[in-house]
N, C-alpha and C positions, 0 to 999 in steps of 0.2 A: 263522463266521456264528452258530452256536448260542449262543455266549457273549453275543451281543447280544440273544438272545431272552428270557432270564430277566429279568423286570422286577418292580418292586414293584407291587402291585395297589392300594395305597392307603397313605396316611400311617400309619406305624407297624405295618402289617400284615406286611411282609416278603413273601417268596416264598410262593405258595400253589399249587404245582404239582398237588397232589392235587385241589383244587377245580377247577382248570382242566381236569384229566383228566375229572372227573365231568361238568362242563358240556359238554365236547366229546363225551363218550360219549353223554350224553342227547340232544344235538342230532343226532348221527349216527344214533342209534337211531330218533329221530322222523322223520328224513329221510335214508335211506341214500345219497342222491345230493346231500347237502348241498353247495350251490354254494361255490366258492372264496371268493366275496365274503362269504358268511355266515360261513364259517370265519374269514376275516380279521377280520370284525367281532367275533366271539367272542374271538379271540386279543387284539385290541386292548382289549377290556373287561378282559382279564386282564393288561393292562399291556405288551403287546408293542409295540415301536416301530412307528409308521406307516411308517418307512423300510424296515423288514423285511417289511412286508405289502403292498408294491406288487406289481403284476402281474410285474414283473421279478424281485423278490426272493422272491416267494411265488407261483409260477406255477401254472397248472392242474395240471401234472404233480406239483408239490410238494403241492398240495391232494389229489390222488388218492392219493399216497403216505401223507400224513398221515391221510386218511380210512381207508385200509387199516390203518394202525398203531392208530388208535382202535378199530377193530373187533376187532383182535387182543387188545388189552389189556382190552377189555370182558369177555372171558372170565374174566379175573382178578377183575373187579369183580362178577361174578355167582357166583363161587366162595365157598361158605360154609364149607368145610372148611379150617381153618388150615394143616394140613400140605400139602394140595394147592395152596393159594394160595401158600404159601412156595416150593414146588417150581416152580410156574409163574413166579413172580417171579425165582427163580434162573436159570431157563432164559432168560427175557427179558434179564436182565442179562448173561448169558454170550454170548448171541447179539449183543447190542449192543456187544460188545467192551468192556464197562464196566470202566474203570480209573479209580478215583477221582482227581480232580484238583481243586485249589482254583482258583477263578476270581474275578476282580474286574473289573468293567466298569461303565461308565455311572454312576460315582460310588457304586456299591453296595459294601457290605462284602464281604469274602471269603466265598465260599460254595462248596458242593460241586457239582461236575458229574461225570457218569459217561459222557457220550457220547464219541464218537471224537475230538472236538476241535472247534474253531471252524468247521470246514468240514463238519461232519456234516449229513446231509440232515435235512429237517424230520421225516421219519418216524423216523429213528434218534434224533434229539434227543428226540422225544416219547416213544418207547418207553423210552429210557434214563431220562429225567427222571420219567416216570410210574411206572416200575418202582421207581426209587429212592425216590420219595415214598411209594408203597404199602409198600415194604419197611421204611422208617423208621416208618411208622404201625403196621405189624404188630408190629414189635419193641417199640414203645412200649406198645402195648395188650396184647400177648401173645395176641391172637386177631384174627379178621377183623372190623373194625368198619364195614364197608361192605357194600352189597348192593343188591338190587332190592326195591322196595316190596312189602310183603306183601299189599297190597290186591288183591282180585280184579279191580278195574277199572283198575289202574295198574301200570306196570312201570318207573317212574322210578328211576334209580340214586341212591343217597344215600351220604354219607360221615358216619358216626355217631361223630364224634370229640369231640362236646360232652359236657358233664357229664350225669350221670344214668345210668339203666339203658340197656342195649343197645337199639338201635332195631330196629324191624321195618318201619317205614313211612317214606316220604320226607317226610311232613309231618304236622302235627297234623290237617289236614283229612282225609287218608286214614285216619289212626288213628281219628278220631271216626266217620267213615263206617262203618268196619268194626265198631266197638263197637256202634253203633246197629243195624247189620244183624244182628249176633250176638244182641243183645238181642231184636230182633223175631222172629228164628228161635226163640229159647227160648220166647218168649211163645206163638207159634203151636204149638209142640210140646207145651207144658205146658198 
């Protein structure tokens, strides 16, 4: 089953499991009881097959398990210490019984999976795929390039893998709002 879940998210983009992870984590943080239907919609936006998202293939029990998995891996997304994040990812990969295997399905090129196999639960698949994606990003950047927005009014998770300096905010709007607030504070104090 999990082999059918990794889909392309758009022409030429390839797999984007880390962004899927961020989007699901933000959705569950915003609504801890995120309904199955909303989760299925979000997964569909990330290229999951409609056949894999029917009530029969993605049940309420599957959604509950996936929601719990999202909450668990969110702890890694809020970890700013690289060594602790790496240990947490290693723990998740070990727990998921992660053994790398190459998979090719639905006309996609060969790619890496680390879940227990095509019959893995949605939760196992998500934890393994998310942990692998974050582990690859951590090794590529050499530090944790993700986190929670530094704005006092926002806690949105972000993935800072784009060009430029390290991010502290989820968006330019939050960064600007914080700069303006800091400027006004300095003016009042000065």
